[in-house]
C-alpha positions in Angstrom: 56.0 37.9 58.5 56.8 39.0 55.0 58.5 36.9 52.2 62.2 37.7 51.6 61.6 38.8 48.0 59.0 41.3 49.1 61.4 42.6 51.8 64.1 43.1 49.2 61.8 45.0 46.9 60.5 47.2 49.7 64.0 48.4 50.6 65.1 48.8 47.0 66.4 52.1 45.7 63.9 51.9 42.8 60.6 53.6 43.6 58.7 51.2 41.3 60.0 48.2 43.1 59.0 49.7 46.5 55.6 50.6 45.2 55.0 47.1 43.8 56.1 45.6 47.1 53.6 47.9 48.9 50.8 46.7 46.6 51.7 43.1 47.6 51.6 44.1 51.3 48.1 45.6 50.8 46.9 42.4 49.2 48.5 40.3 51.9 46.9 42.3 54.7 43.5 41.9 53.1 44.0 38.1 53.1 45.2 38.1 56.7 42.1 40.1 57.6 39.8 37.6 56.0 41.5 34.9 58.1 41.3 37.1 61.2 45.0 36.7 61.7 45.6 39.7 63.9 48.9 38.3 65.2 50.5 38.3 61.8 49.0 41.7 60.9 50.6 43.1 64.1 53.9 41.4 63.2 53.8 43.0 59.7 53.2 46.5 61.2 55.9 46.0 63.8 58.4 44.9 61.1 57.5 47.9 58.9 57.5 50.4 61.8 60.7 49.2 63.6 62.9 47.4 61.1 62.2 49.5 58.1 60.9 53.0 59.1 63.7 53.5 61.6 66.5 51.9 59.5 69.8 53.7 58.9 69.1 53.0 55.2 67.0 55.8 53.7 65.5 53.5 51.0 64.4 51.1 53.8 62.8 54.1 55.7 60.9 55.1 52.5 59.8 51.5 52.0 58.6 51.2 55.6 56.5 54.3 55.2 55.0 53.2 51.9 54.4 49.8 53.5 52.5 51.3 56.5 50.3 53.3 54.1 49.6 50.1 52.1 48.8 48.2 55.3 46.3 51.0 56.2 44.6 50.7 52.9 44.4 46.9 53.3 43.0 47.2 56.8 40.2 49.6 55.6 37.6 50.1 58.4 39.6 47.9 60.9 42.4 50.4 60.8 41.1 51.9 64.1 42.3 48.7 65.9 45.9 49.3 64.8 46.4 53.1 65.0 48.6 52.8 68.1 51.1 50.8 66.2 50.7 52.5 62.8 51.1 56.2 63.7 54.2 56.5 65.9 56.8 55.5 63.2 55.0 57.8 60.7 54.9 60.8 63.0 58.5 60.1 64.1 59.6 60.3 60.4 58.6 64.0 60.3 62.1 64.7 61.8 64.0 62.6 59.3 67.2 64.3 58.0 66.3 63.3 54.4 63.5 65.5 52.7 62.2 62.6 50.6 61.6 60.5 53.7 59.8 63.4 55.3 57.6 63.7 52.2 56.8 60.0 52.3 55.9 60.3 56.0 53.5 63.1 55.0 52.0 60.9 52.2 51.7 57.9 54.6 49.9 59.9 57.2 47.5 61.3 54.6 46.6 57.7 53.5 46.1 56.6 57.1 44.0 59.6 58.0 41.9 59.3 54.8 40.8 55.8 56.0 40.7 56.3 59.8 38.9 59.7 59.6 37.6 60.6 63.1 39.5 57.8 64.8 42.8 59.8 64.3 41.5 62.7 66.5 42.7 60.9 69.6 46.2 61.7 68.2 45.4 65.2 67.0 48.0 67.0 69.1 50.8 64.8 67.8 49.5 65.3 64.3 49.3 69.1 64.7 52.8 69.1 66.2 53.9 67.3 63.0 52.1 69.7 60.7 53.9 72.6 62.3 57.3 70.9 61.5 56.2 70.1 58.0 54.9 73.6 57.3 58.2 75.1 58.5 60.2 72.6 56.3 62.6 74.0 53.8 61.6 71.5 51.0 58.9 72.6 48.6 57.6 69.0 48.0 57.3 68.5 51.8 55.4 71.8 52.2 53.0 70.9 49.4 52.4 67.5 51.0 51.8 69.2 54.3 49.2 71.5 52.7 47.2 68.5 51.4 47.5 66.7 54.7 46.4 69.9 56.6 43.3 70.2 54.4 42.3 66.6 55.0 42.7 66.9 58.8 40.6 70.1 58.7 37.9 68.3 56.9 38.0 65.5 59.4 37.8 67.9 62.4 34.9 69.9 60.7 32.8 66.7 60.2 33.5 65.4 63.7 31.3 65.8 66.7 33.9 64.8 69.2 36.9 67.2 68.8 38.6 68.0 72.1 39.3 71.7 71.9 40.4 71.9 75.6 43.1 69.4 75.0 44.3 71.3 71.9 44.4 74.8 73.5 47.8 74.5 75.3 49.4 73.4 72.0 47.7 76.3 70.2 49.0 78.7 72.9 52.5 77.4 72.2 52.5 77.8 68.4 50.5 81.1 68.2 53.6 82.7 69.7 55.9 81.5 67.0 57.1 84.0 64.4 57.8 81.5 61.6 55.5 82.7 58.8 54.5 79.2 57.7 53.6 78.2 61.3 51.6 81.4 61.7 49.8 80.7 58.5 48.9 77.2 59.7 47.8 78.5 63.2 45.6 81.3 62.1 44.0 79.0 59.5 43.2 76.5 62.3 41.7 79.2 64.6 39.4 80.3 61.8 38.4 76.7 61.0 37.7 75.7 64.6 35.6 78.9 65.0 33.5 77.9 62.1 32.6 74.5 63.6 29.1 74.8 65.1 29.7 72.7 68.2 32.9 74.7 69.2 32.8 78.1 70.9 36.2 79.6 70.4 35.2 82.7 72.3 35.6 80.6 75.5 39.3 80.2 74.7 40.0 83.6 73.1 42.2 85.0 75.9 44.5 82.1 75.3 45.4 83.1 71.8 44.2 86.8 71.4 47.7 88.2 72.0 49.2 85.9 69.4 46.7 87.0 66.8 47.4 90.7 67.6 51.1 90.1 67.2 50.5 88.7 63.7 49.0 92.1 62.6 52.6 93.3 62.3 54.0 90.3 60.4 56.1 91.1 57.4 53.9 88.8 55.3 50.8 90.6 54.0 48.7 87.4 53.8 49.3 86.6 57.5 48.4 90.2 58.5 45.2 90.0 56.5 44.3 86.6 57.9 44.9 87.7 61.5 42.9 90.9 60.9 40.1 88.9 59.4 40.0 86.5 62.4 40.1 89.4 64.9 37.2 91.1 63.1 35.1 87.9 63.3 35.9 87.5 67.0 35.1 91.1 67.8 31.7 90.7 66.1 31.1 87.5 68.0 31.8 89.2 71.3 29.1 91.7 70.4 26.6 89.0 69.5 27.3 86.7 72.4 25.2 86.8 75.5 28.1 85.9 77.8 31.7 87.1 77.3 34.5 87.1 79.8 36.1 90.5 79.2 38.3 90.5 82.2 41.1 88.2 81.0 41.3 90.1 77.7 41.7 93.6 79.1 45.4 93.3 80.0 46.2 91.9 76.6 44.4 94.9 74.9 46.0 97.4 77.2 49.4 96.0 76.3 48.5 96.1 72.5 47.4 99.7 72.9 51.0 100.5 73.8 52.5 98.5 70.9 55.1 100.1 68.6 53.0 99.0 65.7 50.4 101.5 64.6 47.9 99.0 63.3 48.1 96.9 66.5 47.3 100.1 68.5 44.4 101.1 66.3 42.9 97.6 66.4 43.3 97.3 70.2 41.7 100.7 70.7 38.7 99.6 68.5 38.3 96.5 70.7 38.5 98.6 73.9 35.9 101.0 72.5 33.6 98.1 71.7 34.1 96.6 75.2 33.3 99.9 76.9 30.2 100.2 74.7 29.1 96.7 75.6 29.7 97.4 79.4 27.5 100.5 79.1 24.8 98.5 77.2 24.5 95.8 79.9 26.6 93.7 82.3 28.5 90.9 80.5 
């Protein structure tokens, strides 16, 4: 589906040659789109995702990822028709042994998401899984790329009216228990963002991640402690303002935190219990 010279440049060790090949792919995809040649577009994506992105040669893998990003730019609004083929090789590259390839996978997903916007939410759990890997990555460039990607995905979720929180909660439960500071930073940030979206009521899911937030209060990283404390303060205020709150599932969590070895955990849990008792006396909820 691609000319031999373009394939050679795409797998070259020179970044400039790979970049020029990617620009040619973008141009080719635009032409194929005008001709409505979906078969050849699919063939190009398959070649980039299978022959290149999973190659044993790291330069080929980098070329495949740049090529997939270029294909996405070429497809523009029609990208939604091809996401099932575009995303798996990119998400799979988050585990690549070479940091530069992981960085390109991050950059590639950023470009795909920037064009696809809300259409990528169908794959949100896989993307969040990937973000957790990237945030915990030891390479600074990969971490920086992950931060940019994270901000874009947050923007997309915030502007969307169809985010499936229920589908995300089991994954949130899994990662809120992790002790890696970078993953904790990512998780507490997402909890705060989702709580700020008007159409999402995170109070409904609070028992699923309340214990994890409390455990972050004793994190060795000051920023994480502050972020967790801030989120808990907001949720406590929301429980007071909300007409209907299910206190029952949260009580065992708070009792457990009242017995914590960490003083701040105990004090915060006692404050919550005091508020709950006050709410119960003020009316049945």
